[in-house]
Each structure stands twice: as structure tokens, then as C-alpha cells.
C-alpha positions as CSV (number, residue, x, y, z in Angstrom):
1,M,-58.4,-16.7,-43.8
2,T,-57.2,-19.4,-46.4
3,H,-54.2,-21.3,-44.7
4,R,-51.2,-21.7,-46.3
5,L,-48.0,-24.0,-45.6
6,L,-45.3,-22.4,-43.8
7,H,-41.7,-22.3,-44.6
8,S,-39.9,-25.0,-43.0
9,E,-36.6,-26.8,-42.5
10,I,-35.8,-30.1,-40.8
11,I,-32.4,-31.2,-39.6
12,G,-31.1,-34.0,-37.4
13,K,-32.7,-37.4,-36.5
14,G,-34.4,-38.4,-33.3
15,K,-37.5,-37.3,-31.3
16,P,-38.9,-34.1,-32.8
17,I,-38.7,-30.6,-31.6
18,V,-40.6,-27.5,-33.1
19,L,-39.3,-24.5,-32.8
20,V,-41.4,-21.3,-33.3
21,H,-39.7,-17.7,-33.6
22,G,-41.1,-14.4,-32.2
23,F,-42.2,-11.0,-33.4
24,L,-40.3,-9.2,-36.1
25,S,-37.9,-12.4,-36.6
26,S,-37.9,-15.5,-38.5
27,S,-36.4,-19.2,-38.0
28,H,-33.0,-17.9,-38.7
29,Y,-33.4,-16.9,-34.6
30,F,-32.8,-20.5,-34.0
31,K,-29.6,-21.1,-36.2
32,T,-27.3,-21.7,-33.3
33,L,-29.8,-23.6,-31.1
34,R,-31.1,-26.0,-33.7
35,K,-27.6,-27.1,-34.5
36,Q,-27.1,-27.9,-31.0
37,L,-30.3,-30.0,-30.7
38,A,-29.8,-31.8,-34.0
39,R,-27.2,-33.8,-32.7
40,D,-29.8,-36.1,-31.2
41,H,-33.1,-34.8,-32.2
42,Q,-35.1,-34.0,-35.3
43,V,-35.5,-30.2,-35.2
44,I,-38.0,-28.4,-37.2
45,T,-38.1,-24.7,-37.5
46,I,-40.8,-22.7,-39.2
47,D,-41.4,-19.1,-40.3
48,L,-44.7,-17.7,-39.0
49,L,-47.3,-16.7,-41.4
50,G,-46.1,-13.4,-42.7
51,F,-42.8,-13.8,-41.6
52,G,-39.3,-14.9,-43.1
53,D,-40.0,-17.0,-46.2
54,S,-43.5,-17.7,-45.6
55,P,-46.4,-16.8,-47.3
56,K,-47.7,-13.1,-46.6
57,P,-51.4,-12.9,-46.4
58,K,-53.2,-9.7,-47.3
59,E,-55.4,-9.9,-44.0
60,Y,-54.2,-9.0,-40.7
61,V,-53.0,-12.3,-39.1
62,S,-54.4,-13.4,-35.6
63,Y,-53.8,-16.0,-33.1
64,D,-55.9,-18.8,-34.8
65,D,-54.2,-18.1,-38.2
66,Q,-50.9,-18.8,-36.9
67,V,-52.0,-22.0,-34.8
68,H,-53.6,-23.5,-37.7
69,A,-51.1,-22.6,-40.2
70,I,-48.4,-24.5,-38.0
71,H,-50.7,-27.4,-37.5
72,E,-51.5,-27.8,-41.3
73,T,-47.5,-27.6,-41.9
74,L,-46.6,-30.1,-39.3
75,L,-49.3,-32.4,-40.6
76,Y,-48.2,-32.1,-44.3
77,L,-44.6,-32.7,-42.9
78,K,-45.9,-35.9,-41.3
79,I,-43.8,-34.7,-38.2
80,E,-44.0,-37.6,-35.4
81,Q,-46.1,-37.0,-32.7
82,P,-46.4,-36.1,-29.7
83,F,-43.3,-33.6,-30.1
84,T,-41.8,-30.9,-28.0
85,L,-42.8,-27.3,-28.9
86,I,-40.6,-24.5,-28.0
87,G,-41.2,-21.0,-28.7
88,H,-39.7,-17.5,-28.1
89,S,-41.4,-14.3,-27.2
90,M,-44.6,-14.0,-29.5
91,G,-43.9,-17.4,-30.7
92,A,-44.1,-18.7,-27.1
93,L,-47.9,-17.3,-27.0
94,V,-48.6,-18.9,-30.2
95,S,-47.0,-22.5,-28.8
96,L,-48.8,-22.2,-25.7
97,R,-52.2,-21.7,-27.7
98,Y,-51.2,-24.4,-30.0
99,A,-50.5,-27.1,-27.0
100,N,-53.8,-26.2,-25.4
101,M,-55.5,-26.7,-28.8
102,Y,-53.8,-29.8,-29.8
103,P,-52.7,-31.5,-26.5
104,D,-52.5,-34.9,-27.8
105,E,-49.8,-33.6,-30.5
106,V,-47.5,-32.3,-27.9
107,S,-45.4,-33.9,-25.2
108,S,-44.1,-30.7,-23.5
109,V,-44.2,-26.9,-24.2
110,Q,-41.0,-24.6,-23.5
111,L,-41.7,-20.9,-23.4
112,F,-38.7,-18.7,-23.5
113,N,-39.3,-14.9,-22.7
114,P,-43.0,-14.6,-23.6
115,P,-44.6,-11.2,-22.9
116,I,-46.4,-11.7,-19.4
117,F,-49.2,-9.0,-19.0
118,T,-52.4,-9.2,-16.9
119,T,-54.2,-6.6,-19.2
120,T,-54.0,-5.1,-22.9
121,E,-53.8,-1.6,-20.9
122,Q,-50.6,-2.9,-19.0
123,A,-49.3,-4.1,-22.3
124,K,-49.7,-1.0,-24.3
125,D,-48.2,1.0,-21.6
126,A,-45.2,-1.1,-21.3
127,F,-44.5,-1.0,-25.2
128,A,-45.4,2.9,-25.0
129,R,-42.4,3.0,-22.6
130,T,-39.9,1.5,-24.9
131,N,-37.3,3.1,-27.1
132,K,-38.1,5.9,-29.4
133,G,-37.6,3.8,-32.4
134,Y,-39.9,0.9,-31.4
135,N,-42.6,3.4,-30.6
136,M,-42.3,5.1,-34.1
137,L,-42.4,1.7,-35.7
138,L,-45.4,0.3,-33.8
139,H,-47.5,3.1,-32.7
140,S,-47.0,6.1,-34.7
141,P,-49.8,7.3,-37.3
142,R,-46.9,7.6,-39.9
143,R,-45.5,4.2,-39.1
144,R,-46.2,2.8,-42.6
145,V,-44.1,5.7,-44.0
146,Y,-41.1,4.8,-41.5
147,W,-41.3,1.0,-42.7
148,S,-41.3,2.2,-46.3
149,L,-38.3,4.2,-45.7
150,L,-36.6,1.5,-44.1
151,K,-37.3,-1.1,-46.6
152,A,-35.8,1.2,-49.2
153,M,-32.4,1.4,-47.6
154,P,-29.8,-0.9,-49.4
155,R,-29.2,-4.2,-47.7
156,N,-28.2,-7.8,-48.3
157,I,-30.3,-10.4,-46.7
158,F,-28.0,-13.1,-47.7
159,E,-25.3,-12.1,-45.8
160,K,-24.1,-14.1,-42.9
161,R,-25.9,-12.5,-40.2
162,P,-26.5,-12.9,-36.4
163,E,-29.8,-14.4,-34.8
164,I,-31.3,-10.9,-34.2
165,N,-31.0,-8.7,-37.6
166,V,-32.7,-6.0,-39.4
167,A,-33.2,-7.9,-42.5
168,D,-35.6,-10.6,-40.9
169,T,-37.4,-7.6,-39.2
170,L,-38.1,-6.1,-42.7
171,R,-39.2,-9.1,-44.2
172,A,-42.2,-9.2,-42.1
173,S,-45.4,-8.3,-43.9
174,R,-47.4,-5.4,-42.7
175,H,-50.4,-7.7,-41.9
176,A,-48.1,-10.0,-39.8
177,R,-46.6,-7.3,-38.1
178,E,-49.6,-5.1,-37.2
179,G,-51.7,-8.3,-36.7
180,G,-49.0,-9.9,-34.4
181,Y,-48.9,-6.7,-32.3
182,Q,-52.8,-6.0,-32.0
183,R,-54.2,-9.4,-32.2
184,I,-51.5,-11.8,-30.7
185,I,-49.1,-9.8,-28.4
186,L,-51.6,-7.2,-27.0
187,A,-54.5,-9.6,-26.8
188,A,-52.5,-12.3,-25.2
189,E,-53.8,-14.0,-22.3
190,L,-50.5,-16.0,-21.1
191,L,-51.5,-16.5,-17.6
192,D,-55.0,-17.9,-18.2
193,D,-53.5,-20.2,-21.2
194,L,-50.8,-21.4,-18.4
195,R,-53.8,-22.3,-16.1
196,Q,-55.7,-24.3,-18.9
197,S,-52.6,-26.2,-19.9
198,T,-52.2,-29.8,-18.7
199,L,-48.9,-30.6,-20.3
200,P,-45.5,-30.3,-18.9
201,T,-44.7,-26.6,-19.3
202,L,-41.6,-24.7,-18.6
203,L,-41.6,-20.9,-18.7
204,V,-38.3,-19.1,-18.8
205,V,-38.1,-15.4,-18.0
206,G,-35.1,-13.2,-18.2
207,K,-34.0,-11.4,-15.0
208,Y,-33.4,-8.2,-17.0
209,D,-36.5,-8.4,-19.3
210,R,-39.3,-6.3,-18.7
211,L,-39.7,-6.2,-14.6
212,V,-43.3,-6.2,-14.9
213,Y,-43.3,-9.9,-16.1
214,Q,-41.7,-11.1,-12.7
215,E,-44.0,-8.9,-10.7
216,N,-47.1,-10.2,-12.7
217,L,-45.8,-13.8,-12.2
218,N,-45.1,-13.2,-8.2
219,Q,-48.9,-12.3,-8.1
220,Q,-50.2,-15.5,-9.9
221,T,-50.8,-19.2,-8.7
222,L,-50.0,-21.3,-11.5
223,P,-50.8,-25.2,-11.8
224,E,-47.9,-27.8,-10.8
225,N,-47.4,-28.8,-14.3
226,V,-45.8,-25.3,-15.0
227,S,-42.1,-24.8,-14.1
228,I,-40.9,-21.4,-13.8
229,K,-37.1,-20.6,-14.3
230,I,-35.8,-16.9,-13.9
231,V,-32.4,-16.6,-15.7
232,D,-29.7,-14.1,-15.8
233,T,-30.6,-13.0,-19.2
234,G,-32.8,-10.3,-21.0
235,H,-35.4,-10.9,-23.5
236,H,-33.3,-13.0,-25.9
237,T,-32.2,-16.1,-23.8
238,I,-31.8,-18.2,-27.0
239,A,-29.9,-16.1,-29.2
240,K,-27.7,-14.3,-26.3
241,A,-27.1,-17.7,-24.2
242,P,-27.7,-20.7,-26.6
243,Q,-25.9,-22.8,-24.3
244,L,-27.6,-22.0,-21.4
245,S,-31.1,-22.7,-23.3
246,E,-29.8,-25.9,-24.6
247,Q,-29.1,-27.1,-20.9
248,L,-32.5,-25.7,-19.8
249,I,-34.2,-27.4,-22.7
250,R,-32.5,-30.7,-22.1
251,R,-33.1,-31.0,-18.3
252,F,-36.9,-30.5,-19.1
253,F,-37.2,-33.2,-21.6
């Protein structure tokens, strides 16, 4: 795949922080947090390949595609290195893989609410047991029809909207959507990637996110550079608890 520059926004001055959003989302997810961090940091938000305002490739997007697109974009922007890298959900998976591939560019990595599965089968089973609408959009043989119907509904993507919103979900391309699910989330090896990491790493897990995440962590021995924080949130710690998220981030600098 020919990699292209990602849509990005930069606010604030100081040591750089790069924020990477999750599945079916965009950089808009960080609208509250980035303002808080930009008081004394340079904050860079990006839209992953196929999401938000970034290019929409006609090929299925993989781990390497996302990592290389971020790398090329940050080099183009001449972001000072090393920087702090923070990702949410699928963005946490991509961020950790980035940090392992380019450790000299990253000072620390902070992973908020990543999917934590031990096998692809466990991941498939967990997603199969989510709500009916999610199953229709991700697993049904007619999922392309359902997405087409959703996109045909009137909407105003420019209206003031919360961090989690349907407009950003619908802007994701089919290749990014299905590639992200099949080639990143289901193929993720987060626990192995954590064991390979040499950088200071914060792993934030919501107590009310999928219970299997904590069960899997309890069965693992991770290196000393990985700190785990269990917080009283669900899957969307950054969007639902931005003040708590800021505290966790700043304490880990």
C-alpha cells in the first residue's frame, strides 16, 4: 500500500504528545483531553488511515499500514523526538506496535482501554456476545447493506458533537473498518507486544470494560517497565473521565 499523510491537528507548545484514536472513531474523540494537555504541551492528534478526514485507501488497512502512515506523518510534521504516545482502544494497539518499531522516537507509551485477548478465537467470541447492532455491523453477511442504509440517513457532521458520535463512525471507510477489525483487533498480540516493550508503558484498564481483559492480565507476568492501572470506568475512560485521564497521563510523565 502507498502510504499517505494523515489528517492532523497541532495545538499548544511544549514537549510533544501524540494522541491516537480507536476503532470507528476519529481524532475528535480527544476534543476535551487535548485542550487540557495543551496548556503546557504540544498536542498532536491524527485521524488514522481510513478514518475521519484522513485518506481512504481502497485496500484493507493493516497494522503496518497504520504504523507507517503515522510515522511518515510525524516525520513530515517535524515533531520533536522523543514524544509521548497515547492511544485508545485499537489506537492503543497501534501505538504500542509503533513504540516497539521506533523506540528511539518515543519517550513513553500510554495505552487506554486496549482489547486484551489471548487468542483470536477468544476475541471473536467476545465480540460475538456484544449487542445485536454491533454484531449486525461487524459480523453479518449483509453488513455492507446495513452500513449503506446507515450512511443514507440524514446527518450533520459539522454540528457540535460529543467525543463518541455516529458521524465519526460513519466516516470510516469499509476497508479501514473491516481491515481494522480483522487485521488489527482480531490479530492483535498485545500481551506479546507488552513483553517486547522496553519503554515506560502505562496500561489503563476500565473495571467495567470486558471482564475477560482483567482475567487475562491476572494470568500474565509482564516486564517491570509496564505499569497497570485499573480505574472505575468502562471502555471510554478518556471520553467519559477526561479529568481522571489527564491525572493518569501527567503522573506518568
